[in-house]
PyMOL Python script that loads the backbone (N, CA, C, O; Angstrom):
from pymol import cmd

cmd.read_pdbstr("""\
ATOM      1  N   MET A   1     108.130  99.967  79.807  1.00  0.00           N
ATOM      2  CA  MET A   1     107.081 100.522  80.645  1.00  0.00           C
ATOM      3  C   MET A   1     107.156  99.839  82.009  1.00  0.00           C
ATOM      4  O   MET A   1     107.319  98.621  82.090  1.00  0.00           O
ATOM      5  N   ARG A   2     107.043 100.595  83.036  1.00  0.00           N
ATOM      6  CA  ARG A   2     107.100 100.092  84.397  1.00  0.00           C
ATOM      7  C   ARG A   2     105.841  99.304  84.748  1.00  0.00           C
ATOM      8  O   ARG A   2     104.772  99.530  84.181  1.00  0.00           O
ATOM      9  N   ALA A   3     105.985  98.381  85.689  1.00  0.00           N
ATOM     10  CA  ALA A   3     104.858  97.546  86.109  1.00  0.00           C
ATOM     11  C   ALA A   3     103.729  98.387  86.697  1.00  0.00           C
ATOM     12  O   ALA A   3     102.554  98.078  86.503  1.00  0.00           O
ATOM     13  N   LEU A   4     104.084  99.447  87.413  1.00  0.00           N
ATOM     14  CA  LEU A   4     103.047 100.320  87.979  1.00  0.00           C
ATOM     15  C   LEU A   4     102.170 100.899  86.873  1.00  0.00           C
ATOM     16  O   LEU A   4     100.945 100.922  86.983  1.00  0.00           O
ATOM     17  N   LYS A   5     102.816 101.363  85.809  1.00  0.00           N
ATOM     18  CA  LYS A   5     102.081 101.957  84.697  1.00  0.00           C
ATOM     19  C   LYS A   5     101.302 100.897  83.927  1.00  0.00           C
ATOM     20  O   LYS A   5     100.159 101.135  83.537  1.00  0.00           O
ATOM     21  N   LYS A   6     101.904  99.728  83.703  1.00  0.00           N
ATOM     22  CA  LYS A   6     101.207  98.637  83.009  1.00  0.00           C
ATOM     23  C   LYS A   6      99.952  98.224  83.780  1.00  0.00           C
ATOM     24  O   LYS A   6      98.888  98.012  83.199  1.00  0.00           O
ATOM     25  N   THR A   7     100.101  98.116  85.089  1.00  0.00           N
ATOM     26  CA  THR A   7      98.966  97.717  85.923  1.00  0.00           C
ATOM     27  C   THR A   7      97.867  98.765  85.878  1.00  0.00           C
ATOM     28  O   THR A   7      96.687  98.432  85.774  1.00  0.00           O
ATOM     29  N   ARG A   8      98.254 100.033  85.956  1.00  0.00           N
ATOM     30  CA  ARG A   8      97.266 101.111  85.888  1.00  0.00           C
ATOM     31  C   ARG A   8      96.506 101.053  84.577  1.00  0.00           C
ATOM     32  O   ARG A   8      95.280 101.156  84.563  1.00  0.00           O
ATOM     33  N   LYS A   9      97.222 100.890  83.480  1.00  0.00           N
ATOM     34  CA  LYS A   9      96.566 100.829  82.168  1.00  0.00           C
ATOM     35  C   LYS A   9      95.628  99.629  82.074  1.00  0.00           C
ATOM     36  O   LYS A   9      94.526  99.742  81.536  1.00  0.00           O
ATOM     37  N   LEU A  10      96.058  98.485  82.592  1.00  0.00           N
ATOM     38  CA  LEU A  10      95.212  97.292  82.564  1.00  0.00           C
ATOM     39  C   LEU A  10      93.912  97.535  83.332  1.00  0.00           C
ATOM     40  O   LEU A  10      92.831  97.179  82.862  1.00  0.00           O
ATOM     41  N   ILE A  11      94.022  98.139  84.509  1.00  0.00           N
ATOM     42  CA  ILE A  11      92.832  98.410  85.333  1.00  0.00           C
ATOM     43  C   ILE A  11      91.939  99.447  84.672  1.00  0.00           C
ATOM     44  O   ILE A  11      90.718  99.291  84.654  1.00  0.00           O
ATOM     45  N   GLU A  12      92.531 100.499  84.130  1.00  0.00           N
ATOM     46  CA  GLU A  12      91.745 101.556  83.481  1.00  0.00           C
ATOM     47  C   GLU A  12      90.991 101.046  82.260  1.00  0.00           C
ATOM     48  O   GLU A  12      89.826 101.393  82.060  1.00  0.00           O
ATOM     49  N   HIS A  13      91.646 100.225  81.440  1.00  0.00           N
ATOM     50  CA  HIS A  13      91.045  99.792  80.178  1.00  0.00           C
ATOM     51  C   HIS A  13      90.133  98.578  80.310  1.00  0.00           C
ATOM     52  O   HIS A  13      89.277  98.351  79.455  1.00  0.00           O
ATOM     53  N   ASN A  14      90.308  97.798  81.376  1.00  0.00           N
ATOM     54  CA  ASN A  14      89.534  96.567  81.533  1.00  0.00           C
ATOM     55  C   ASN A  14      89.096  96.361  82.983  1.00  0.00           C
ATOM     56  O   ASN A  14      89.379  95.305  83.548  1.00  0.00           O
ATOM     57  N   PRO A  15      88.418  97.329  83.608  1.00  0.00           N
ATOM     58  CA  PRO A  15      88.090  97.204  85.036  1.00  0.00           C
ATOM     59  C   PRO A  15      87.182  96.020  85.372  1.00  0.00           C
ATOM     60  O   PRO A  15      87.137  95.581  86.521  1.00  0.00           O
ATOM     61  N   GLU A  16      86.462  95.505  84.379  1.00  0.00           N
ATOM     62  CA  GLU A  16      85.537  94.401  84.632  1.00  0.00           C
ATOM     63  C   GLU A  16      86.214  93.034  84.597  1.00  0.00           C
ATOM     64  O   GLU A  16      85.626  92.041  85.027  1.00  0.00           O
ATOM     65  N   LYS A  17      87.429  92.976  84.096  1.00  0.00           N
ATOM     66  CA  LYS A  17      88.130  91.692  83.955  1.00  0.00           C
ATOM     67  C   LYS A  17      88.655  91.203  85.312  1.00  0.00           C
ATOM     68  O   LYS A  17      89.052  92.010  86.153  1.00  0.00           O
ATOM     69  N   PRO A  18      88.656  89.890  85.518  1.00  0.00           N
ATOM     70  CA  PRO A  18      89.134  89.337  86.793  1.00  0.00           C
ATOM     71  C   PRO A  18      90.566  89.742  87.134  1.00  0.00           C
ATOM     72  O   PRO A  18      90.874  90.006  88.296  1.00  0.00           O
ATOM     73  N   GLU A  19      91.439  89.791  86.134  1.00  0.00           N
ATOM     74  CA  GLU A  19      92.826  90.149  86.421  1.00  0.00           C
ATOM     75  C   GLU A  19      92.949  91.587  86.913  1.00  0.00           C
ATOM     76  O   GLU A  19      93.800  91.880  87.752  1.00  0.00           O
ATOM     77  N   ALA A  20      92.112  92.486  86.402  1.00  0.00           N
ATOM     78  CA  ALA A  20      92.126  93.871  86.876  1.00  0.00           C
ATOM     79  C   ALA A  20      91.676  93.930  88.327  1.00  0.00           C
ATOM     80  O   ALA A  20      92.243  94.675  89.127  1.00  0.00           O
ATOM     81  N   LYS A  21      90.664  93.150  88.666  1.00  0.00           N
ATOM     82  CA  LYS A  21      90.158  93.132  90.040  1.00  0.00           C
ATOM     83  C   LYS A  21      91.199  92.572  91.004  1.00  0.00           C
ATOM     84  O   LYS A  21      91.367  93.090  92.108  1.00  0.00           O
ATOM     85  N   ILE A  22      91.896  91.518  90.591  1.00  0.00           N
ATOM     86  CA  ILE A  22      92.914  90.918  91.453  1.00  0.00           C
ATOM     87  C   ILE A  22      94.082  91.872  91.648  1.00  0.00           C
ATOM     88  O   ILE A  22      94.535  92.075  92.775  1.00  0.00           O
ATOM     89  N   LEU A  23      94.572  92.457  90.566  1.00  0.00           N
ATOM     90  CA  LEU A  23      95.700  93.382  90.674  1.00  0.00           C
ATOM     91  C   LEU A  23      95.312  94.632  91.454  1.00  0.00           C
ATOM     92  O   LEU A  23      96.119  95.166  92.214  1.00  0.00           O
ATOM     93  N   SER A  24      94.098  95.094  91.270  1.00  0.00           N
ATOM     94  CA  SER A  24      93.608  96.244  92.014  1.00  0.00           C
ATOM     95  C   SER A  24      93.560  95.943  93.509  1.00  0.00           C
ATOM     96  O   SER A  24      93.973  96.766  94.326  1.00  0.00           O
ATOM     97  N   ALA A  25      93.062  94.772  93.861  1.00  0.00           N
ATOM     98  CA  ALA A  25      93.007  94.373  95.272  1.00  0.00           C
ATOM     99  C   ALA A  25      94.414  94.256  95.848  1.00  0.00           C
ATOM    100  O   ALA A  25      94.639  94.596  97.010  1.00  0.00           O
ATOM    101  N   LEU A  26      95.358  93.779  95.046  1.00  0.00           N
ATOM    102  CA  LEU A  26      96.749  93.685  95.489  1.00  0.00           C
ATOM    103  C   LEU A  26      97.312  95.072  95.801  1.00  0.00           C
ATOM    104  O   LEU A  26      97.959  95.272  96.829  1.00  0.00           O
ATOM    105  N   VAL A  27      97.062  96.010  94.915  1.00  0.00           N
ATOM    106  CA  VAL A  27      97.553  97.382  95.110  1.00  0.00           C
ATOM    107  C   VAL A  27      96.983  97.979  96.394  1.00  0.00           C
ATOM    108  O   VAL A  27      97.720  98.556  97.193  1.00  0.00           O
ATOM    109  N   VAL A  28      95.681  97.842  96.590  1.00  0.00           N
ATOM    110  CA  VAL A  28      95.046  98.403  97.786  1.00  0.00           C
ATOM    111  C   VAL A  28      95.597  97.724  99.040  1.00  0.00           C
ATOM    112  O   VAL A  28      95.842  98.391 100.045  1.00  0.00           O
ATOM    113  N   ALA A  29      95.793  96.414  98.992  1.00  0.00           N
ATOM    114  CA  ALA A  29      96.344  95.696 100.145  1.00  0.00           C
ATOM    115  C   ALA A  29      97.779  96.150 100.445  1.00  0.00           C
ATOM    116  O   ALA A  29      98.150  96.307 101.608  1.00  0.00           O
ATOM    117  N   LEU A  30      98.571  96.355  99.408  1.00  0.00           N
ATOM    118  CA  LEU A  30      99.939  96.821  99.620  1.00  0.00           C
ATOM    119  C   LEU A  30      99.956  98.199 100.275  1.00  0.00           C
ATOM    120  O   LEU A  30     100.718  98.435 101.212  1.00  0.00           O
ATOM    121  N   GLU A  31      99.137  99.083  99.794  1.00  0.00           N
ATOM    122  CA  GLU A  31      99.123 100.449 100.329  1.00  0.00           C
ATOM    123  C   GLU A  31      98.571 100.495 101.748  1.00  0.00           C
ATOM    124  O   GLU A  31      99.096 101.209 102.603  1.00  0.00           O
ATOM    125  N   SER A  32      97.518  99.737 101.993  1.00  0.00           N
ATOM    126  CA  SER A  32      96.870  99.781 103.309  1.00  0.00           C
ATOM    127  C   SER A  32      97.520  98.836 104.310  1.00  0.00           C
ATOM    128  O   SER A  32      97.153  98.811 105.485  1.00  0.00           O
ATOM    129  N   GLU A  33      98.499  98.052 103.829  1.00  0.00           N
ATOM    130  CA  GLU A  33      99.175  97.063 104.658  1.00  0.00           C
ATOM    131  C   GLU A  33      98.193  96.065 105.264  1.00  0.00           C
ATOM    132  O   GLU A  33      98.352  95.624 106.402  1.00  0.00           O
ATOM    133  N   GLU A  34      97.186  95.725 104.485  1.00  0.00           N
ATOM    134  CA  GLU A  34      96.194  94.728 104.858  1.00  0.00           C
ATOM    135  C   GLU A  34      96.573  93.391 104.228  1.00  0.00           C
ATOM    136  O   GLU A  34      97.316  93.356 103.247  1.00  0.00           O
ATOM    137  N   PRO A  35      96.072  92.304 104.782  1.00  0.00           N
ATOM    138  CA  PRO A  35      96.376  90.984 104.203  1.00  0.00           C
ATOM    139  C   PRO A  35      95.816  90.834 102.783  1.00  0.00           C
ATOM    140  O   PRO A  35      94.787  91.409 102.429  1.00  0.00           O
ATOM    141  N   PHE A  36      96.526  90.050 102.000  1.00  0.00           N
ATOM    142  CA  PHE A  36      96.100  89.708 100.649  1.00  0.00           C
ATOM    143  C   PHE A  36      96.369  88.224 100.468  1.00  0.00           C
ATOM    144  O   PHE A  36      97.467  87.746 100.751  1.00  0.00           O
ATOM    145  N   LYS A  37      95.358  87.490  99.992  1.00  0.00           N
ATOM    146  CA  LYS A  37      95.517  86.054  99.793  1.00  0.00           C
ATOM    147  C   LYS A  37      96.372  85.809  98.544  1.00  0.00           C
ATOM    148  O   LYS A  37      95.945  86.074  97.420  1.00  0.00           O
ATOM    149  N   LEU A  38      97.565  85.308  98.763  1.00  0.00           N
ATOM    150  CA  LEU A  38      98.467  85.049  97.637  1.00  0.00           C
ATOM    151  C   LEU A  38      97.879  84.054  96.650  1.00  0.00           C
ATOM    152  O   LEU A  38      98.241  84.066  95.473  1.00  0.00           O
ATOM    153  N   SER A  39      96.990  83.203  97.104  1.00  0.00           N
ATOM    154  CA  SER A  39      96.368  82.227  96.207  1.00  0.00           C
ATOM    155  C   SER A  39      95.594  82.914  95.081  1.00  0.00           C
ATOM    156  O   SER A  39      95.380  82.318  94.026  1.00  0.00           O
ATOM    157  N   GLU A  40      95.171  84.169  95.300  1.00  0.00           N
ATOM    158  CA  GLU A  40      94.475  84.910  94.241  1.00  0.00           C
ATOM    159  C   GLU A  40      95.392  85.150  93.048  1.00  0.00           C
ATOM    160  O   GLU A  40      94.933  85.216  91.907  1.00  0.00           O
ATOM    161  N   LEU A  41      96.685  85.280  93.315  1.00  0.00           N
ATOM    162  CA  LEU A  41      97.631  85.507  92.221  1.00  0.00           C
ATOM    163  C   LEU A  41      97.688  84.322  91.273  1.00  0.00           C
ATOM    164  O   LEU A  41      97.970  84.489  90.086  1.00  0.00           O
ATOM    165  N   TYR A  42      97.424  83.131  91.783  1.00  0.00           N
ATOM    166  CA  TYR A  42      97.466  81.928  90.943  1.00  0.00           C
ATOM    167  C   TYR A  42      96.293  81.856  89.975  1.00  0.00           C
ATOM    168  O   TYR A  42      96.279  81.002  89.088  1.00  0.00           O
ATOM    169  N   GLN A  43      95.315  82.736  90.129  1.00  0.00           N
ATOM    170  CA  GLN A  43      94.205  82.815  89.185  1.00  0.00           C
ATOM    171  C   GLN A  43      94.602  83.600  87.930  1.00  0.00           C
ATOM    172  O   GLN A  43      93.905  83.560  86.915  1.00  0.00           O
ATOM    173  N   LEU A  44      95.720  84.307  88.014  1.00  0.00           N
ATOM    174  CA  LEU A  44      96.195  85.105  86.886  1.00  0.00           C
ATOM    175  C   LEU A  44      96.900  84.214  85.870  1.00  0.00           C
ATOM    176  O   LEU A  44      97.479  83.189  86.230  1.00  0.00           O
ATOM    177  N   ASP A  45      96.848  84.612  84.595  1.00  0.00           N
ATOM    178  CA  ASP A  45      97.627  83.874  83.602  1.00  0.00           C
ATOM    179  C   ASP A  45      99.113  84.194  83.814  1.00  0.00           C
ATOM    180  O   ASP A  45      99.471  85.042  84.631  1.00  0.00           O
ATOM    181  N   TYR A  46      99.952  83.508  83.072  1.00  0.00           N
ATOM    182  CA  TYR A  46     101.394  83.606  83.285  1.00  0.00           C
ATOM    183  C   TYR A  46     101.899  85.046  83.170  1.00  0.00           C
ATOM    184  O   TYR A  46     102.671  85.493  84.019  1.00  0.00           O
ATOM    185  N   ASN A  47     101.480  85.773  82.146  1.00  0.00           N
ATOM    186  CA  ASN A  47     101.947  87.149  81.939  1.00  0.00           C
ATOM    187  C   ASN A  47     101.471  88.085  83.043  1.00  0.00           C
ATOM    188  O   ASN A  47     102.244  88.910  83.529  1.00  0.00           O
ATOM    189  N   ASP A  48     100.206  87.965  83.446  1.00  0.00           N
ATOM    190  CA  ASP A  48      99.685  88.828  84.510  1.00  0.00           C
ATOM    191  C   ASP A  48     100.297  88.468  85.862  1.00  0.00           C
ATOM    192  O   ASP A  48     100.492  89.340  86.709  1.00  0.00           O
ATOM    193  N   PHE A  49     100.600  87.180  86.067  1.00  0.00           N
ATOM    194  CA  PHE A  49     101.302  86.761  87.281  1.00  0.00           C
ATOM    195  C   PHE A  49     102.682  87.421  87.321  1.00  0.00           C
ATOM    196  O   PHE A  49     103.105  87.922  88.363  1.00  0.00           O
ATOM    197  N   GLY A  50     103.373  87.419  86.190  1.00  0.00           N
ATOM    198  CA  GLY A  50     104.666  88.090  86.103  1.00  0.00           C
ATOM    199  C   GLY A  50     104.544  89.583  86.372  1.00  0.00           C
ATOM    200  O   GLY A  50     105.404  90.178  87.021  1.00  0.00           O
ATOM    201  N   LEU A  51     103.466  90.184  85.868  1.00  0.00           N
ATOM    202  CA  LEU A  51     103.218  91.605  86.122  1.00  0.00           C
ATOM    203  C   LEU A  51     103.028  91.852  87.616  1.00  0.00           C
ATOM    204  O   LEU A  51     103.540  92.835  88.152  1.00  0.00           O
ATOM    205  N   ALA A  52     102.299  90.970  88.289  1.00  0.00           N
ATOM    206  CA  ALA A  52     102.084  91.108  89.733  1.00  0.00           C
ATOM    207  C   ALA A  52     103.415  91.036  90.477  1.00  0.00           C
ATOM    208  O   ALA A  52     103.631  91.787  91.428  1.00  0.00           O
ATOM    209  N   LEU A  53     104.304  90.148  90.059  1.00  0.00           N
ATOM    210  CA  LEU A  53     105.615  90.039  90.703  1.00  0.00           C
ATOM    211  C   LEU A  53     106.453  91.304  90.465  1.00  0.00           C
ATOM    212  O   LEU A  53     107.131  91.790  91.371  1.00  0.00           O
ATOM    213  N   GLU A  54     106.394  91.827  89.234  1.00  0.00           N
ATOM    214  CA  GLU A  54     107.096  93.083  88.939  1.00  0.00           C
ATOM    215  C   GLU A  54     106.524  94.219  89.784  1.00  0.00           C
ATOM    216  O   GLU A  54     107.264  95.060  90.295  1.00  0.00           O
ATOM    217  N   LEU A  55     105.217  94.231  89.923  1.00  0.00           N
ATOM    218  CA  LEU A  55     104.545  95.258  90.719  1.00  0.00           C
ATOM    219  C   LEU A  55     105.024  95.200  92.171  1.00  0.00           C
ATOM    220  O   LEU A  55     105.323  96.230  92.776  1.00  0.00           O
ATOM    221  N   LEU A  56     105.092  93.995  92.718  1.00  0.00           N
ATOM    222  CA  LEU A  56     105.586  93.837  94.096  1.00  0.00           C
ATOM    223  C   LEU A  56     107.016  94.363  94.225  1.00  0.00           C
ATOM    224  O   LEU A  56     107.352  95.018  95.211  1.00  0.00           O
ATOM    225  N   SER A  57     107.841  94.081  93.247  1.00  0.00           N
ATOM    226  CA  SER A  57     109.226  94.528  93.279  1.00  0.00           C
ATOM    227  C   SER A  57     109.309  96.058  93.237  1.00  0.00           C
ATOM    228  O   SER A  57     110.030  96.669  94.026  1.00  0.00           O
ATOM    229  N   GLU A  58     108.575  96.661  92.323  1.00  0.00           N
ATOM    230  CA  GLU A  58     108.594  98.122  92.215  1.00  0.00           C
ATOM    231  C   GLU A  58     108.007  98.773  93.459  1.00  0.00           C
ATOM    232  O   GLU A  58     108.501  99.799  93.925  1.00  0.00           O
ATOM    233  N   TRP A  59     106.960  98.174  93.989  1.00  0.00           N
ATOM    234  CA  TRP A  59     106.322  98.735  95.173  1.00  0.00           C
ATOM    235  C   TRP A  59     107.324  98.767  96.322  1.00  0.00           C
ATOM    236  O   TRP A  59     107.384  99.728  97.088  1.00  0.00           O
ATOM    237  N   ARG A  60     108.093  97.718  96.422  1.00  0.00           N
ATOM    238  CA  ARG A  60     109.085  97.619  97.492  1.00  0.00           C
ATOM    239  C   ARG A  60     110.141  98.709  97.349  1.00  0.00           C
ATOM    240  O   ARG A  60     110.583  99.287  98.342  1.00  0.00           O
ATOM    241  N   LEU A  61     110.535  98.981  96.137  1.00  0.00           N
ATOM    242  CA  LEU A  61     111.545 100.016  95.922  1.00  0.00           C
ATOM    243  C   LEU A  61     111.035 101.399  96.320  1.00  0.00           C
ATOM    244  O   LEU A  61     111.793 102.233  96.815  1.00  0.00           O
ATOM    245  N   ASP A  62     109.738 101.632  96.099  1.00  0.00           N
ATOM    246  CA  ASP A  62     109.075 102.876  96.513  1.00  0.00           C
ATOM    247  C   ASP A  62     109.699 104.110  95.869  1.00  0.00           C
ATOM    248  O   ASP A  62     109.637 105.203  96.432  1.00  0.00           O
ATOM    249  N   ARG A  63     110.295 103.941  94.701  1.00  0.00           N
ATOM    250  CA  ARG A  63     110.915 105.082  94.024  1.00  0.00           C
ATOM    251  C   ARG A  63     109.945 105.806  93.104  1.00  0.00           C
ATOM    252  O   ARG A  63     110.170 106.961  92.743  1.00  0.00           O
ATOM    253  N   TYR A  64     108.889 105.144  92.733  1.00  0.00           N
ATOM    254  CA  TYR A  64     108.005 105.693  91.717  1.00  0.00           C
ATOM    255  C   TYR A  64     106.751 106.247  92.366  1.00  0.00           C
ATOM    256  O   TYR A  64     105.639 105.837  92.032  1.00  0.00           O
ATOM    257  N   TYR A  65     106.924 107.170  93.283  1.00  0.00           N
ATOM    258  CA  TYR A  65     105.820 107.638  94.112  1.00  0.00           C
ATOM    259  C   TYR A  65     104.655 108.177  93.295  1.00  0.00           C
ATOM    260  O   TYR A  65     103.508 107.858  93.605  1.00  0.00           O
ATOM    261  N   THR A  66     104.900 108.979  92.270  1.00  0.00           N
ATOM    262  CA  THR A  66     103.812 109.545  91.474  1.00  0.00           C
ATOM    263  C   THR A  66     103.038 108.451  90.758  1.00  0.00           C
ATOM    264  O   THR A  66     101.807 108.451  90.781  1.00  0.00           O
ATOM    265  N   SER A  67     103.726 107.538  90.135  1.00  0.00           N
ATOM    266  CA  SER A  67     103.055 106.436  89.454  1.00  0.00           C
ATOM    267  C   SER A  67     102.268 105.595  90.444  1.00  0.00           C
ATOM    268  O   SER A  67     101.163 105.140  90.145  1.00  0.00           O
ATOM    269  N   LYS A  68     102.834 105.392  91.613  1.00  0.00           N
ATOM    270  CA  LYS A  68     102.175 104.593  92.644  1.00  0.00           C
ATOM    271  C   LYS A  68     100.892 105.276  93.105  1.00  0.00           C
ATOM    272  O   LYS A  68      99.878 104.608  93.306  1.00  0.00           O
ATOM    273  N   ALA A  69     100.921 106.582  93.274  1.00  0.00           N
ATOM    274  CA  ALA A  69      99.743 107.314  93.726  1.00  0.00           C
ATOM    275  C   ALA A  69      98.611 107.227  92.703  1.00  0.00           C
ATOM    276  O   ALA A  69      97.451 107.052  93.076  1.00  0.00           O
ATOM    277  N   VAL A  70      98.938 107.347  91.432  1.00  0.00           N
ATOM    278  CA  VAL A  70      97.922 107.264  90.372  1.00  0.00           C
ATOM    279  C   VAL A  70      97.335 105.857  90.332  1.00  0.00           C
ATOM    280  O   VAL A  70      96.120 105.692  90.224  1.00  0.00           O
ATOM    281  N   LEU A  71      98.198 104.840  90.420  1.00  0.00           N
ATOM    282  CA  LEU A  71      97.736 103.458  90.415  1.00  0.00           C
ATOM    283  C   LEU A  71      96.862 103.175  91.633  1.00  0.00           C
ATOM    284  O   LEU A  71      95.825 102.523  91.509  1.00  0.00           O
ATOM    285  N   LEU A  72      97.263 103.650  92.794  1.00  0.00           N
ATOM    286  CA  LEU A  72      96.468 103.451  94.003  1.00  0.00           C
ATOM    287  C   LEU A  72      95.097 104.093  93.860  1.00  0.00           C
ATOM    288  O   LEU A  72      94.092 103.496  94.245  1.00  0.00           O
ATOM    289  N   ASP A  73      95.045 105.295  93.315  1.00  0.00           N
ATOM    290  CA  ASP A  73      93.776 105.995  93.136  1.00  0.00           C
ATOM    291  C   ASP A  73      92.827 105.199  92.237  1.00  0.00           C
ATOM    292  O   ASP A  73      91.660 105.021  92.586  1.00  0.00           O
ATOM    293  N   ILE A  74      93.298 104.725  91.106  1.00  0.00           N
ATOM    294  CA  ILE A  74      92.440 103.983  90.180  1.00  0.00           C
ATOM    295  C   ILE A  74      92.017 102.655  90.800  1.00  0.00           C
ATOM    296  O   ILE A  74      90.898 102.195  90.571  1.00  0.00           O
ATOM    297  N   SER A  75      92.896 102.036  91.580  1.00  0.00           N
ATOM    298  CA  SER A  75      92.561 100.775  92.244  1.00  0.00           C
ATOM    299  C   SER A  75      91.491 100.981  93.307  1.00  0.00           C
ATOM    300  O   SER A  75      90.584 100.161  93.450  1.00  0.00           O
ATOM    301  N   MET A  76      91.596 102.065  94.045  1.00  0.00           N
ATOM    302  CA  MET A  76      90.591 102.363  95.068  1.00  0.00           C
ATOM    303  C   MET A  76      89.253 102.698  94.423  1.00  0.00           C
ATOM    304  O   MET A  76      88.202 102.332  94.949  1.00  0.00           O
ATOM    305  N   GLN A  77      89.284 103.387  93.295  1.00  0.00           N
ATOM    306  CA  GLN A  77      88.046 103.698  92.579  1.00  0.00           C
ATOM    307  C   GLN A  77      87.353 102.422  92.124  1.00  0.00           C
ATOM    308  O   GLN A  77      86.134 102.302  92.247  1.00  0.00           O
ATOM    309  N   LEU A  78      88.115 101.470  91.601  1.00  0.00           N
ATOM    310  CA  LEU A  78      87.533 100.201  91.175  1.00  0.00           C
ATOM    311  C   LEU A  78      86.957  99.452  92.371  1.00  0.00           C
ATOM    312  O   LEU A  78      85.871  98.878  92.279  1.00  0.00           O
ATOM    313  N   GLY A  79      87.671  99.454  93.486  1.00  0.00           N
ATOM    314  CA  GLY A  79      87.168  98.806  94.695  1.00  0.00           C
ATOM    315  C   GLY A  79      85.854  99.402  95.151  1.00  0.00           C
ATOM    316  O   GLY A  79      84.934  98.676  95.526  1.00  0.00           O
ATOM    317  N   GLN A  80      85.760 100.726  95.121  1.00  0.00           N
ATOM    318  CA  GLN A  80      84.518 101.401  95.518  1.00  0.00           C
ATOM    319  C   GLN A  80      83.396 101.084  94.544  1.00  0.00           C
ATOM    320  O   GLN A  80      82.258 100.872  94.963  1.00  0.00           O
ATOM    321  N   LEU A  81      83.696 101.048  93.257  1.00  0.00           N
ATOM    322  CA  LEU A  81      82.698 100.710  92.246  1.00  0.00           C
ATOM    323  C   LEU A  81      82.163  99.303  92.474  1.00  0.00           C
ATOM    324  O   LEU A  81      80.956  99.078  92.391  1.00  0.00           O
ATOM    325  N   LEU A  82      83.047  98.362  92.760  1.00  0.00           N
ATOM    326  CA  LEU A  82      82.619  96.985  93.013  1.00  0.00           C
ATOM    327  C   LEU A  82      81.769  96.887  94.268  1.00  0.00           C
ATOM    328  O   LEU A  82      80.799  96.130  94.300  1.00  0.00           O
ATOM    329  N   GLU A  83      82.121  97.644  95.307  1.00  0.00           N
ATOM    330  CA  GLU A  83      81.312  97.666  96.529  1.00  0.00           C
ATOM    331  C   GLU A  83      79.935  98.257  96.252  1.00  0.00           C
ATOM    332  O   GLU A  83      78.928  97.735  96.730  1.00  0.00           O
ATOM    333  N   ASP A  84      79.885  99.334  95.487  1.00  0.00           N
ATOM    334  CA  ASP A  84      78.610  99.979  95.158  1.00  0.00           C
ATOM    335  C   ASP A  84      77.718  99.051  94.353  1.00  0.00           C
ATOM    336  O   ASP A  84      76.503  99.030  94.549  1.00  0.00           O
ATOM    337  N   GLN A  85      78.312  98.285  93.451  1.00  0.00           N
ATOM    338  CA  GLN A  85      77.535  97.356  92.633  1.00  0.00           C
ATOM    339  C   GLN A  85      77.006  96.197  93.468  1.00  0.00           C
ATOM    340  O   GLN A  85      75.933  95.667  93.180  1.00  0.00           O
ATOM    341  N   ALA A  86      77.747  95.798  94.497  1.00  0.00           N
ATOM    342  CA  ALA A  86      77.353  94.667  95.332  1.00  0.00           C
ATOM    343  C   ALA A  86      76.298  95.051  96.364  1.00  0.00           C
ATOM    344  O   ALA A  86      75.535  94.199  96.819  1.00  0.00           O
ATOM    345  N   ALA A  87      76.252  96.326  96.734  1.00  0.00           N
ATOM    346  CA  ALA A  87      75.310  96.770  97.762  1.00  0.00           C
ATOM    347  C   ALA A  87      73.893  96.858  97.186  1.00  0.00           C
ATOM    348  O   ALA A  87      73.698  97.334  96.068  1.00  0.00           O
ATOM    349  N   PRO A  88      72.902  96.389  97.965  1.00  0.00           N
ATOM    350  CA  PRO A  88      71.517  96.513  97.484  1.00  0.00           C
ATOM    351  C   PRO A  88      71.105  97.982  97.456  1.00  0.00           C
ATOM    352  O   PRO A  88      71.571  98.768  98.281  1.00  0.00           O
ATOM    353  N   PRO A  89      70.242  98.360  96.522  1.00  0.00           N
ATOM    354  CA  PRO A  89      69.824  99.760  96.456  1.00  0.00           C
ATOM    355  C   PRO A  89      69.052 100.148  97.717  1.00  0.00           C
ATOM    356  O   PRO A  89      68.305  99.346  98.278  1.00  0.00           O
ATOM    357  N   ALA A  90      69.247 101.377  98.141  1.00  0.00           N
ATOM    358  CA  ALA A  90      68.547 101.884  99.313  1.00  0.00           C
ATOM    359  C   ALA A  90      67.073 102.088  99.002  1.00  0.00           C
ATOM    360  O   ALA A  90      66.714 102.550  97.919  1.00  0.00           O
ATOM    361  N   VAL A  91      66.229 101.742  99.956  1.00  0.00           N
ATOM    362  CA  VAL A  91      64.788 101.906  99.789  1.00  0.00           C
ATOM    363  C   VAL A  91      64.387 103.167 100.508  1.00  0.00           C
ATOM    364  O   VAL A  91      64.705 103.347 101.683  1.00  0.00           O
ATOM    365  N   ASP A  92      63.689 104.045  99.811  1.00  0.00           N
ATOM    366  CA  ASP A  92      63.233 105.298 100.384  1.00  0.00           C
ATOM    367  C   ASP A  92      61.944 105.019 101.167  1.00  0.00           C
ATOM    368  O   ASP A  92      60.931 104.628 100.586  1.00  0.00           O
ATOM    369  N   THR A  93      61.990 105.221 102.477  1.00  0.00           N
ATOM    370  CA  THR A  93      60.822 104.936 103.322  1.00  0.00           C
ATOM    371  C   THR A  93      59.667 105.890 103.043  1.00  0.00           C
ATOM    372  O   THR A  93      58.514 105.542 103.296  1.00  0.00           O
ATOM    373  N   ALA A  94      59.951 107.084 102.527  1.00  0.00           N
ATOM    374  CA  ALA A  94      58.895 108.039 102.215  1.00  0.00           C
ATOM    375  C   ALA A  94      58.035 107.547 101.066  1.00  0.00           C
ATOM    376  O   ALA A  94      56.843 107.845 101.006  1.00  0.00           O
ATOM    377  N   GLU A  95      58.638 106.791 100.152  1.00  0.00           N
ATOM    378  CA  GLU A  95      57.887 106.274  99.012  1.00  0.00           C
ATOM    379  C   GLU A  95      56.922 105.167  99.430  1.00  0.00           C
ATOM    380  O   GLU A  95      55.901 104.949  98.777  1.00  0.00           O
ATOM    381  N   LYS A  96      57.247 104.470 100.515  1.00  0.00           N
ATOM    382  CA  LYS A  96      56.384 103.387 100.978  1.00  0.00           C
ATOM    383  C   LYS A  96      55.067 103.914 101.561  1.00  0.00           C
ATOM    384  O   LYS A  96      54.040 103.241 101.474  1.00  0.00           O
ATOM    385  N   ASN A  97      55.090 105.099 102.146  1.00  0.00           N
ATOM    386  CA  ASN A  97      53.902 105.661 102.818  1.00  0.00           C
ATOM    387  C   ASN A  97      53.027 106.350 101.882  1.00  0.00           C
ATOM    388  O   ASN A  97      51.989 106.877 102.281  1.00  0.00           O
TER     389      ASN A  97
END
""", "prot")
cmd.dss("prot")
cmd.show_as("cartoon", "prot")
cmd.util.cbc("prot")
cmd.orient("prot")
């Protein structure tokens, strides 16, 4: 199984786990060409760290476009979910009056 697919499955099945969040952030950073703190990779266990390295290698090859698109989509969804959870709920001003 390719690293892109392994990463997608890990994120889909365990979105709340720290390793899913780190790998998801890595995917989004790779696609958006934004900075990513490599020190975050050291928070991963040995196997997930190896998966991150495989992911970087496959991403560089850019041959697996369909798999990459699916992985990017799920990673962006997790990022949006985390942002939504962190944002305070909106207060309806009409209810105050």
